[in-house]
Structures are given as structure tokens and as C-alpha cells.
mmCIF file of the N, C-alpha and C atoms, coordinates in Angstrom:
data_MODEL
# 
_entry.id   MODEL 
# 
loop_
_atom_site.group_PDB 
_atom_site.id 
_atom_site.type_symbol 
_atom_site.label_atom_id 
_atom_site.label_alt_id 
_atom_site.label_comp_id 
_atom_site.label_asym_id 
_atom_site.label_entity_id 
_atom_site.label_seq_id 
_atom_site.pdbx_PDB_ins_code 
_atom_site.Cartn_x 
_atom_site.Cartn_y 
_atom_site.Cartn_z 
_atom_site.occupancy 
_atom_site.B_iso_or_equiv 
_atom_site.pdbx_formal_charge 
_atom_site.auth_seq_id 
_atom_site.auth_comp_id 
_atom_site.auth_asym_id 
_atom_site.auth_atom_id 
_atom_site.pdbx_PDB_model_num 
ATOM 1   N N  . MET A 1 1  ? 0.839   -1.174 0.000  1.00 0.00 ? 1  MET A N  1 
ATOM 2   C CA . MET A 1 1  ? 0.000   0.000  0.000  1.00 0.00 ? 1  MET A CA 1 
ATOM 3   C C  . MET A 1 1  ? 0.889   1.245  0.000  1.00 0.00 ? 1  MET A C  1 
ATOM 4   N N  . LYS A 1 2  ? 0.608   2.184  -0.846 1.00 0.00 ? 2  LYS A N  1 
ATOM 5   C CA . LYS A 1 2  ? 1.400   3.407  -0.984 1.00 0.00 ? 2  LYS A CA 1 
ATOM 6   C C  . LYS A 1 2  ? 0.746   4.552  -0.212 1.00 0.00 ? 2  LYS A C  1 
ATOM 7   N N  . LYS A 1 3  ? 1.564   5.232  0.566  1.00 0.00 ? 3  LYS A N  1 
ATOM 8   C CA . LYS A 1 3  ? 1.063   6.388  1.321  1.00 0.00 ? 3  LYS A CA 1 
ATOM 9   C C  . LYS A 1 3  ? 1.284   7.657  0.516  1.00 0.00 ? 3  LYS A C  1 
ATOM 10  N N  . ASP A 1 4  ? 0.297   8.516  0.530  1.00 0.00 ? 4  ASP A N  1 
ATOM 11  C CA . ASP A 1 4  ? 0.431   9.819  -0.112 1.00 0.00 ? 4  ASP A CA 1 
ATOM 12  C C  . ASP A 1 4  ? 1.020   10.803 0.883  1.00 0.00 ? 4  ASP A C  1 
ATOM 13  N N  . ASN A 1 5  ? 2.011   11.526 0.432  1.00 0.00 ? 5  ASN A N  1 
ATOM 14  C CA . ASN A 1 5  ? 2.590   12.574 1.279  1.00 0.00 ? 5  ASN A CA 1 
ATOM 15  C C  . ASN A 1 5  ? 1.734   13.816 1.168  1.00 0.00 ? 5  ASN A C  1 
ATOM 16  N N  . GLN A 1 6  ? 1.213   14.236 2.283  1.00 0.00 ? 6  GLN A N  1 
ATOM 17  C CA . GLN A 1 6  ? 0.378   15.433 2.307  1.00 0.00 ? 6  GLN A CA 1 
ATOM 18  C C  . GLN A 1 6  ? 1.016   16.449 3.245  1.00 0.00 ? 6  GLN A C  1 
ATOM 19  N N  . THR A 1 7  ? 0.986   17.665 2.813  1.00 0.00 ? 7  THR A N  1 
ATOM 20  C CA . THR A 1 7  ? 1.508   18.726 3.666  1.00 0.00 ? 7  THR A CA 1 
ATOM 21  C C  . THR A 1 7  ? 0.363   19.623 4.079  1.00 0.00 ? 7  THR A C  1 
ATOM 22  N N  . ALA A 1 8  ? 0.450   20.086 5.289  1.00 0.00 ? 8  ALA A N  1 
ATOM 23  C CA . ALA A 1 8  ? -0.567  21.008 5.805  1.00 0.00 ? 8  ALA A CA 1 
ATOM 24  C C  . ALA A 1 8  ? -0.091  22.435 5.573  1.00 0.00 ? 8  ALA A C  1 
ATOM 25  N N  . HIS A 1 9  ? -0.961  23.236 5.069  1.00 0.00 ? 9  HIS A N  1 
ATOM 26  C CA . HIS A 1 9  ? -0.653  24.645 4.844  1.00 0.00 ? 9  HIS A CA 1 
ATOM 27  C C  . HIS A 1 9  ? -1.509  25.480 5.783  1.00 0.00 ? 9  HIS A C  1 
ATOM 28  N N  . SER A 1 10 ? -0.849  26.351 6.498  1.00 0.00 ? 10 SER A N  1 
ATOM 29  C CA . SER A 1 10 ? -1.626  27.272 7.323  1.00 0.00 ? 10 SER A CA 1 
ATOM 30  C C  . SER A 1 10 ? -1.641  28.618 6.616  1.00 0.00 ? 10 SER A C  1 
ATOM 31  N N  . GLY A 1 11 ? -2.790  29.117 6.414  1.00 0.00 ? 11 GLY A N  1 
ATOM 32  C CA . GLY A 1 11 ? -2.925  30.407 5.752  1.00 0.00 ? 11 GLY A CA 1 
ATOM 33  C C  . GLY A 1 11 ? -3.636  31.361 6.679  1.00 0.00 ? 11 GLY A C  1 
ATOM 34  N N  . GLY A 1 12 ? -4.005  32.459 6.161  1.00 0.00 ? 12 GLY A N  1 
ATOM 35  C CA . GLY A 1 12 ? -4.757  33.397 6.960  1.00 0.00 ? 12 GLY A CA 1 
ATOM 36  C C  . GLY A 1 12 ? -3.994  34.677 7.205  1.00 0.00 ? 12 GLY A C  1 
ATOM 37  N N  . VAL A 1 13 ? -4.509  35.425 8.116  1.00 0.00 ? 13 VAL A N  1 
ATOM 38  C CA . VAL A 1 13 ? -3.973  36.741 8.414  1.00 0.00 ? 13 VAL A CA 1 
ATOM 39  C C  . VAL A 1 13 ? -2.978  36.625 9.563  1.00 0.00 ? 13 VAL A C  1 
ATOM 40  N N  . GLY A 1 14 ? -1.837  37.278 9.420  1.00 0.00 ? 14 GLY A N  1 
ATOM 41  C CA . GLY A 1 14 ? -0.831  37.268 10.467 1.00 0.00 ? 14 GLY A CA 1 
ATOM 42  C C  . GLY A 1 14 ? -1.061  38.378 11.483 1.00 0.00 ? 14 GLY A C  1 
ATOM 43  N N  . PHE A 1 15 ? -0.081  38.545 12.351 1.00 0.00 ? 15 PHE A N  1 
ATOM 44  C CA . PHE A 1 15 ? -0.175  39.528 13.429 1.00 0.00 ? 15 PHE A CA 1 
ATOM 45  C C  . PHE A 1 15 ? -0.352  40.943 12.887 1.00 0.00 ? 15 PHE A C  1 
ATOM 46  N N  . PHE A 1 16 ? 0.505   41.322 11.930 1.00 0.00 ? 16 PHE A N  1 
ATOM 47  C CA . PHE A 1 16 ? 0.441   42.687 11.392 1.00 0.00 ? 16 PHE A CA 1 
ATOM 48  C C  . PHE A 1 16 ? -0.874  42.916 10.651 1.00 0.00 ? 16 PHE A C  1 
ATOM 49  N N  . GLY A 1 17 ? -1.367  41.906 9.966  1.00 0.00 ? 17 GLY A N  1 
ATOM 50  C CA . GLY A 1 17 ? -2.639  42.036 9.267  1.00 0.00 ? 17 GLY A CA 1 
ATOM 51  C C  . GLY A 1 17 ? -3.797  42.261 10.226 1.00 0.00 ? 17 GLY A C  1 
ATOM 52  N N  . LEU A 1 18 ? -3.809  41.483 11.322 1.00 0.00 ? 18 LEU A N  1 
ATOM 53  C CA . LEU A 1 18 ? -4.865  41.663 12.320 1.00 0.00 ? 18 LEU A CA 1 
ATOM 54  C C  . LEU A 1 18 ? -4.798  43.038 12.972 1.00 0.00 ? 18 LEU A C  1 
ATOM 55  N N  . LEU A 1 19 ? -3.593  43.467 13.275 1.00 0.00 ? 19 LEU A N  1 
ATOM 56  C CA . LEU A 1 19 ? -3.431  44.788 13.876 1.00 0.00 ? 19 LEU A CA 1 
ATOM 57  C C  . LEU A 1 19 ? -3.883  45.880 12.914 1.00 0.00 ? 19 LEU A C  1 
ATOM 58  N N  . GLY A 1 20 ? -3.562  45.728 11.630 1.00 0.00 ? 20 GLY A N  1 
ATOM 59  C CA . GLY A 1 20 ? -4.001  46.695 10.630 1.00 0.00 ? 20 GLY A CA 1 
ATOM 60  C C  . GLY A 1 20 ? -5.518  46.734 10.514 1.00 0.00 ? 20 GLY A C  1 
ATOM 61  N N  . ILE A 1 21 ? -6.154  45.563 10.488 1.00 0.00 ? 21 ILE A N  1 
ATOM 62  C CA . ILE A 1 21 ? -7.613  45.506 10.417 1.00 0.00 ? 21 ILE A CA 1 
ATOM 63  C C  . ILE A 1 21 ? -8.238  46.154 11.649 1.00 0.00 ? 21 ILE A C  1 
ATOM 64  N N  . LEU A 1 22 ? -7.660  45.889 12.813 1.00 0.00 ? 22 LEU A N  1 
ATOM 65  C CA . LEU A 1 22 ? -8.166  46.489 14.049 1.00 0.00 ? 22 LEU A CA 1 
ATOM 66  C C  . LEU A 1 22 ? -8.077  48.015 14.004 1.00 0.00 ? 22 LEU A C  1 
ATOM 67  N N  . PHE A 1 23 ? -6.918  48.532 13.590 1.00 0.00 ? 23 PHE A N  1 
ATOM 68  C CA . PHE A 1 23 ? -6.744  49.984 13.529 1.00 0.00 ? 23 PHE A CA 1 
ATOM 69  C C  . PHE A 1 23 ? -7.685  50.623 12.510 1.00 0.00 ? 23 PHE A C  1 
ATOM 70  N N  . ILE A 1 24 ? -7.863  49.974 11.358 1.00 0.00 ? 24 ILE A N  1 
ATOM 71  C CA . ILE A 1 24 ? -8.766  50.517 10.343 1.00 0.00 ? 24 ILE A CA 1 
ATOM 72  C C  . ILE A 1 24 ? -10.196 50.553 10.867 1.00 0.00 ? 24 ILE A C  1 
ATOM 73  N N  . ALA A 1 25 ? -10.614 49.479 11.531 1.00 0.00 ? 25 ALA A N  1 
ATOM 74  C CA . ALA A 1 25 ? -11.972 49.442 12.086 1.00 0.00 ? 25 ALA A CA 1 
ATOM 75  C C  . ALA A 1 25 ? -12.154 50.527 13.148 1.00 0.00 ? 25 ALA A C  1 
ATOM 76  N N  . LEU A 1 26 ? -11.165 50.682 14.027 1.00 0.00 ? 26 LEU A N  1 
ATOM 77  C CA . LEU A 1 26 ? -11.259 51.714 15.066 1.00 0.00 ? 26 LEU A CA 1 
ATOM 78  C C  . LEU A 1 26 ? -11.300 53.113 14.456 1.00 0.00 ? 26 LEU A C  1 
ATOM 79  N N  . LYS A 1 27 ? -10.546 53.319 13.377 1.00 0.00 ? 27 LYS A N  1 
ATOM 80  C CA . LYS A 1 27 ? -10.556 54.622 12.698 1.00 0.00 ? 27 LYS A CA 1 
ATOM 81  C C  . LYS A 1 27 ? -11.923 54.888 12.060 1.00 0.00 ? 27 LYS A C  1 
ATOM 82  N N  . LEU A 1 28 ? -12.490 53.863 11.414 1.00 0.00 ? 28 LEU A N  1 
ATOM 83  C CA . LEU A 1 28 ? -13.760 54.048 10.710 1.00 0.00 ? 28 LEU A CA 1 
ATOM 84  C C  . LEU A 1 28 ? -14.932 54.287 11.661 1.00 0.00 ? 28 LEU A C  1 
ATOM 85  N N  . ILE A 1 29 ? -14.882 53.698 12.857 1.00 0.00 ? 29 ILE A N  1 
ATOM 86  C CA . ILE A 1 29 ? -15.986 53.921 13.790 1.00 0.00 ? 29 ILE A CA 1 
ATOM 87  C C  . ILE A 1 29 ? -15.735 55.125 14.702 1.00 0.00 ? 29 ILE A C  1 
ATOM 88  N N  . GLY A 1 30 ? -14.584 55.774 14.542 1.00 0.00 ? 30 GLY A N  1 
ATOM 89  C CA . GLY A 1 30 ? -14.322 57.017 15.249 1.00 0.00 ? 30 GLY A CA 1 
ATOM 90  C C  . GLY A 1 30 ? -13.726 56.879 16.636 1.00 0.00 ? 30 GLY A C  1 
ATOM 91  N N  . VAL A 1 31 ? -13.226 55.701 16.979 1.00 0.00 ? 31 VAL A N  1 
ATOM 92  C CA . VAL A 1 31 ? -12.621 55.523 18.307 1.00 0.00 ? 31 VAL A CA 1 
ATOM 93  C C  . VAL A 1 31 ? -11.254 56.200 18.370 1.00 0.00 ? 31 VAL A C  1 
ATOM 94  N N  . ILE A 1 32 ? -10.501 56.114 17.293 1.00 0.00 ? 32 ILE A N  1 
ATOM 95  C CA . ILE A 1 32 ? -9.192  56.772 17.247 1.00 0.00 ? 32 ILE A CA 1 
ATOM 96  C C  . ILE A 1 32 ? -9.224  57.865 16.192 1.00 0.00 ? 32 ILE A C  1 
ATOM 97  N N  . ASN A 1 33 ? -8.432  58.880 16.404 1.00 0.00 ? 33 ASN A N  1 
ATOM 98  C CA . ASN A 1 33 ? -8.396  60.016 15.489 1.00 0.00 ? 33 ASN A CA 1 
ATOM 99  C C  . ASN A 1 33 ? -6.986  60.180 14.930 1.00 0.00 ? 33 ASN A C  1 
ATOM 100 N N  . TRP A 1 34 ? -6.372  59.058 14.527 1.00 0.00 ? 34 TRP A N  1 
ATOM 101 C CA . TRP A 1 34 ? -5.028  59.079 13.974 1.00 0.00 ? 34 TRP A CA 1 
ATOM 102 C C  . TRP A 1 34 ? -5.088  59.369 12.486 1.00 0.00 ? 34 TRP A C  1 
ATOM 103 N N  . SER A 1 35 ? -3.957  59.797 11.936 1.00 0.00 ? 35 SER A N  1 
ATOM 104 C CA . SER A 1 35 ? -3.894  59.980 10.486 1.00 0.00 ? 35 SER A CA 1 
ATOM 105 C C  . SER A 1 35 ? -3.850  58.596 9.818  1.00 0.00 ? 35 SER A C  1 
ATOM 106 N N  . TRP A 1 36 ? -4.223  58.564 8.538  1.00 0.00 ? 36 TRP A N  1 
ATOM 107 C CA . TRP A 1 36 ? -4.325  57.283 7.843  1.00 0.00 ? 36 TRP A CA 1 
ATOM 108 C C  . TRP A 1 36 ? -2.979  56.599 7.677  1.00 0.00 ? 36 TRP A C  1 
ATOM 109 N N  . TRP A 1 37 ? -1.892  57.363 7.551  1.00 0.00 ? 37 TRP A N  1 
ATOM 110 C CA . TRP A 1 37 ? -0.593  56.703 7.403  1.00 0.00 ? 37 TRP A CA 1 
ATOM 111 C C  . TRP A 1 37 ? -0.232  55.948 8.673  1.00 0.00 ? 37 TRP A C  1 
ATOM 112 N N  . LEU A 1 38 ? -0.621  56.470 9.831  1.00 0.00 ? 38 LEU A N  1 
ATOM 113 C CA . LEU A 1 38 ? -0.360  55.781 11.095 1.00 0.00 ? 38 LEU A CA 1 
ATOM 114 C C  . LEU A 1 38 ? -1.265  54.568 11.262 1.00 0.00 ? 38 LEU A C  1 
ATOM 115 N N  . VAL A 1 39 ? -2.497  54.675 10.790 1.00 0.00 ? 39 VAL A N  1 
ATOM 116 C CA . VAL A 1 39 ? -3.438  53.561 10.876 1.00 0.00 ? 39 VAL A CA 1 
ATOM 117 C C  . VAL A 1 39 ? -2.969  52.387 10.025 1.00 0.00 ? 39 VAL A C  1 
ATOM 118 N N  . THR A 1 40 ? -2.427  52.676 8.843  1.00 0.00 ? 40 THR A N  1 
ATOM 119 C CA . THR A 1 40 ? -2.003  51.599 7.941  1.00 0.00 ? 40 THR A CA 1 
ATOM 120 C C  . THR A 1 40 ? -0.566  51.150 8.188  1.00 0.00 ? 40 THR A C  1 
ATOM 121 N N  . LEU A 1 41 ? 0.104   51.730 9.140  1.00 0.00 ? 41 LEU A N  1 
ATOM 122 C CA . LEU A 1 41 ? 1.489   51.373 9.429  1.00 0.00 ? 41 LEU A CA 1 
ATOM 123 C C  . LEU A 1 41 ? 1.697   49.881 9.725  1.00 0.00 ? 41 LEU A C  1 
ATOM 124 N N  . PRO A 1 42 ? 0.821   49.209 10.473 1.00 0.00 ? 42 PRO A N  1 
ATOM 125 C CA . PRO A 1 42 ? 1.040   47.769 10.708 1.00 0.00 ? 42 PRO A CA 1 
ATOM 126 C C  . PRO A 1 42 ? 1.001   46.928 9.430  1.00 0.00 ? 42 PRO A C  1 
ATOM 127 N N  . LEU A 1 43 ? 0.327   47.407 8.408  1.00 0.00 ? 43 LEU A N  1 
ATOM 128 C CA . LEU A 1 43 ? 0.270   46.652 7.156  1.00 0.00 ? 43 LEU A CA 1 
ATOM 129 C C  . LEU A 1 43 ? 1.619   46.639 6.454  1.00 0.00 ? 43 LEU A C  1 
ATOM 130 N N  . TRP A 1 44 ? 2.483   47.565 6.811  1.00 0.00 ? 44 TRP A N  1 
ATOM 131 C CA . TRP A 1 44 ? 3.832   47.616 6.249  1.00 0.00 ? 44 TRP A CA 1 
ATOM 132 C C  . TRP A 1 44 ? 4.836   46.853 7.104  1.00 0.00 ? 44 TRP A C  1 
ATOM 133 N N  . GLY A 1 45 ? 4.382   46.280 8.218  1.00 0.00 ? 45 GLY A N  1 
ATOM 134 C CA . GLY A 1 45 ? 5.277   45.588 9.147  1.00 0.00 ? 45 GLY A CA 1 
ATOM 135 C C  . GLY A 1 45 ? 6.049   44.437 8.532  1.00 0.00 ? 45 GLY A C  1 
ATOM 136 N N  . GLY A 1 46 ? 5.395   43.615 7.744  1.00 0.00 ? 46 GLY A N  1 
ATOM 137 C CA . GLY A 1 46 ? 6.071   42.484 7.117  1.00 0.00 ? 46 GLY A CA 1 
ATOM 138 C C  . GLY A 1 46 ? 7.159   42.928 6.163  1.00 0.00 ? 46 GLY A C  1 
ATOM 139 N N  . ILE A 1 47 ? 6.876   43.973 5.408  1.00 0.00 ? 47 ILE A N  1 
ATOM 140 C CA . ILE A 1 47 ? 7.868   44.507 4.476  1.00 0.00 ? 47 ILE A CA 1 
ATOM 141 C C  . ILE A 1 47 ? 9.045   45.098 5.244  1.00 0.00 ? 47 ILE A C  1 
ATOM 142 N N  . ALA A 1 48 ? 8.760   45.759 6.352  1.00 0.00 ? 48 ALA A N  1 
ATOM 143 C CA . ALA A 1 48 ? 9.826   46.356 7.163  1.00 0.00 ? 48 ALA A CA 1 
ATOM 144 C C  . ALA A 1 48 ? 10.770  45.285 7.716  1.00 0.00 ? 48 ALA A C  1 
ATOM 145 N N  . VAL A 1 49 ? 10.226  44.156 8.137  1.00 0.00 ? 49 VAL A N  1 
ATOM 146 C CA . VAL A 1 49 ? 11.056  43.063 8.656  1.00 0.00 ? 49 VAL A CA 1 
ATOM 147 C C  . VAL A 1 49 ? 11.989  42.546 7.558  1.00 0.00 ? 49 VAL A C  1 
ATOM 148 N N  . VAL A 1 50 ? 11.468  42.372 6.360  1.00 0.00 ? 50 VAL A N  1 
ATOM 149 C CA . VAL A 1 50 ? 12.286  41.891 5.242  1.00 0.00 ? 50 VAL A CA 1 
ATOM 150 C C  . VAL A 1 50 ? 13.383  42.895 4.908  1.00 0.00 ? 50 VAL A C  1 
ATOM 151 N N  . VAL A 1 51 ? 13.040  44.178 4.863  1.00 0.00 ? 51 VAL A N  1 
ATOM 152 C CA . VAL A 1 51 ? 14.031  45.212 4.545  1.00 0.00 ? 51 VAL A CA 1 
ATOM 153 C C  . VAL A 1 51 ? 15.127  45.241 5.608  1.00 0.00 ? 51 VAL A C  1 
ATOM 154 N N  . ILE A 1 52 ? 14.760  45.127 6.865  1.00 0.00 ? 52 ILE A N  1 
ATOM 155 C CA . ILE A 1 52 ? 15.758  45.127 7.947  1.00 0.00 ? 52 ILE A CA 1 
ATOM 156 C C  . ILE A 1 52 ? 16.682  43.924 7.828  1.00 0.00 ? 52 ILE A C  1 
ATOM 157 N N  . LEU A 1 53 ? 16.121  42.752 7.533  1.00 0.00 ? 53 LEU A N  1 
ATOM 158 C CA . LEU A 1 53 ? 16.955  41.555 7.373  1.00 0.00 ? 53 LEU A CA 1 
ATOM 159 C C  . LEU A 1 53 ? 17.918  41.694 6.197  1.00 0.00 ? 53 LEU A C  1 
ATOM 160 N N  . VAL A 1 54 ? 17.451  42.263 5.100  1.00 0.00 ? 54 VAL A N  1 
ATOM 161 C CA . VAL A 1 54 ? 18.330  42.474 3.941  1.00 0.00 ? 54 VAL A CA 1 
ATOM 162 C C  . VAL A 1 54 ? 19.451  43.447 4.295  1.00 0.00 ? 54 VAL A C  1 
ATOM 163 N N  . LEU A 1 55 ? 19.134  44.500 5.025  1.00 0.00 ? 55 LEU A N  1 
ATOM 164 C CA . LEU A 1 55 ? 20.167  45.461 5.435  1.00 0.00 ? 55 LEU A CA 1 
ATOM 165 C C  . LEU A 1 55 ? 21.196  44.821 6.363  1.00 0.00 ? 55 LEU A C  1 
ATOM 166 N N  . ILE A 1 56 ? 20.759  43.943 7.251  1.00 0.00 ? 56 ILE A N  1 
ATOM 167 C CA . ILE A 1 56 ? 21.683  43.260 8.155  1.00 0.00 ? 56 ILE A CA 1 
ATOM 168 C C  . ILE A 1 56 ? 22.617  42.347 7.368  1.00 0.00 ? 56 ILE A C  1 
ATOM 169 N N  . VAL A 1 57 ? 22.063  41.606 6.424  1.00 0.00 ? 57 VAL A N  1 
ATOM 170 C CA . VAL A 1 57 ? 22.901  40.722 5.593  1.00 0.00 ? 57 VAL A CA 1 
ATOM 171 C C  . VAL A 1 57 ? 23.888  41.541 4.773  1.00 0.00 ? 57 VAL A C  1 
ATOM 172 N N  . TYR A 1 58 ? 23.429  42.653 4.215  1.00 0.00 ? 58 TYR A N  1 
ATOM 173 C CA . TYR A 1 58 ? 24.302  43.519 3.426  1.00 0.00 ? 58 TYR A CA 1 
ATOM 174 C C  . TYR A 1 58 ? 25.432  44.089 4.291  1.00 0.00 ? 58 TYR A C  1 
ATOM 175 N N  . ALA A 1 59 ? 25.091  44.531 5.497  1.00 0.00 ? 59 ALA A N  1 
ATOM 176 C CA . ALA A 1 59 ? 26.111  45.077 6.395  1.00 0.00 ? 59 ALA A CA 1 
ATOM 177 C C  . ALA A 1 59 ? 27.104  44.005 6.815  1.00 0.00 ? 59 ALA A C  1 
ATOM 178 N N  . ALA A 1 60 ? 26.627  42.805 7.073  1.00 0.00 ? 60 ALA A N  1 
ATOM 179 C CA . ALA A 1 60 ? 27.524  41.707 7.451  1.00 0.00 ? 60 ALA A CA 1 
ATOM 180 C C  . ALA A 1 60 ? 28.458  41.357 6.295  1.00 0.00 ? 60 ALA A C  1 
ATOM 181 N N  . ALA A 1 61 ? 27.928  41.352 5.078  1.00 0.00 ? 61 ALA A N  1 
ATOM 182 C CA . ALA A 1 61 ? 28.773  41.065 3.916  1.00 0.00 ? 61 ALA A CA 1 
ATOM 183 C C  . ALA A 1 61 ? 29.823  42.158 3.711  1.00 0.00 ? 61 ALA A C  1 
ATOM 184 N N  . ALA A 1 62 ? 29.458  43.397 3.981  1.00 0.00 ? 62 ALA A N  1 
ATOM 185 C CA . ALA A 1 62 ? 30.414  44.503 3.833  1.00 0.00 ? 62 ALA A CA 1 
ATOM 186 C C  . ALA A 1 62 ? 31.508  44.422 4.894  1.00 0.00 ? 62 ALA A C  1 
ATOM 187 N N  . LEU A 1 63 ? 31.165  43.963 6.087  1.00 0.00 ? 63 LEU A N  1 
ATOM 188 C CA . LEU A 1 63 ? 32.162  43.831 7.147  1.00 0.00 ? 63 LEU A CA 1 
ATOM 189 C C  . LEU A 1 63 ? 33.128  42.688 6.873  1.00 0.00 ? 63 LEU A C  1 
ATOM 190 N N  . ILE A 1 64 ? 32.639  41.640 6.271  1.00 0.00 ? 64 ILE A N  1 
ATOM 191 C CA . ILE A 1 64 ? 33.488  40.472 5.970  1.00 0.00 ? 64 ILE A CA 1 
ATOM 192 C C  . ILE A 1 64 ? 34.479  40.809 4.878  1.00 0.00 ? 64 ILE A C  1 
ATOM 193 N N  . LYS A 1 65 ? 34.072  41.604 3.917  1.00 0.00 ? 65 LYS A N  1 
ATOM 194 C CA . LYS A 1 65 ? 34.941  41.987 2.802  1.00 0.00 ? 65 LYS A CA 1 
ATOM 195 C C  . LYS A 1 65 ? 36.080  42.812 3.189  1.00 0.00 ? 65 LYS A C  1 
# 
């Protein structure tokens, strides 16, 4: 009997996505009076982590050279 290899995929919204949705909802119902760039800031969190990691790798490569 042959077994099929199956992988489980977890999808959905991450931490930054949930925080962004929360801030947008609070802004729309008037609980917070922040500017829109501050409200959407958590949505850029994932990109910021990637950019920081790339900068660290670049700096480490420059130090090794």
C-alpha cells in the first residue's frame, strides 16, 4: 500500500494584518483620530522586517569583505 505525502498549509492573516484591520476598524468607527498613514502602518510591518533583514545581511557582507 502506498502512502500519499500530504503537507498542511496554514494560511490566513498574520499579526500585522490583524493589527491593521483592528486599527482601520477603530478609525472608521471614530474611536481613534489618527492619520491614515499611522493607521495603515502595521500593514507595512512584514515589508519592514524583510528590509531590515536584507540590510543586516548587506552590512555583514560589507564587514566580511
